[in-house]
N, C-alpha and C positions, 0 to 999 in steps of 0.2 A: 777776619779776612774775607769771609764770604760776603758780608754786607759792603765791604769796601769796593767790591767789584761790580755791585749793582748799578750805582749811579754812572760810572764811566761806561758801562755796557749799554745802558739806556741812552746816554748821550751819543755814543757811537752809532747805535741803531737809528736814532733820530736823524743824525747827520747823513747816514747812508741813505735813508728813506728820502730825505730832502734832495740829495744829489741825484738819485735815480729819477725822482719825479721831475726835477728841473731838466735833466738831460733828455728824458723822454718827450717832454713838451717842446724842447728846443729842436730836436730832430724830427718832430712830428710823427712819432710812432703811431701805428694804427691802434685803435681801441676796439676790443671785442665787445659785441653786444651782450647785455646781461642775460643770463639764463634764467628760466623759470625756477621757482623754489623747489619744485618736485625733482627737476633734473639735478639741481645742486645737491639735494639730499641723497640722491642715488649715487652721485659721484663721490660724495663724502663717505657714504657707507662702504663703497668699494675700496676706498683708500684707508679705511679704519685700521686694518692690520698693520700697515706700514706706519701709520701715525702712532700706534701703540708701542712700537719698538723702543723708543726712548724710555717710556714708562717701565717696560719690562727690564731694561738694562739698569735703570736707577733702583728699582725694587730689588734686583739681584745684588747690586753693590751695597746698598744701605740696609737691606733686609737680612742679608747673610744666610747662613744655613740654619735650618730648624733642628738640627741634631744636637 
């Protein structure tokens, strides 16, 4: 059951990506300039606690209790 959801999920993600890319080009959305690597690393480090929330939840669900 788990593997049966991977391919449709990847296809849906690819279709969504393609549509957003096409629509952004069509409407001529502004593009942000690229940031230096050091600034990107600082931003990522500040966001790390929020990015780890899914990991904590999945470990809590699948890891269970240690008692």
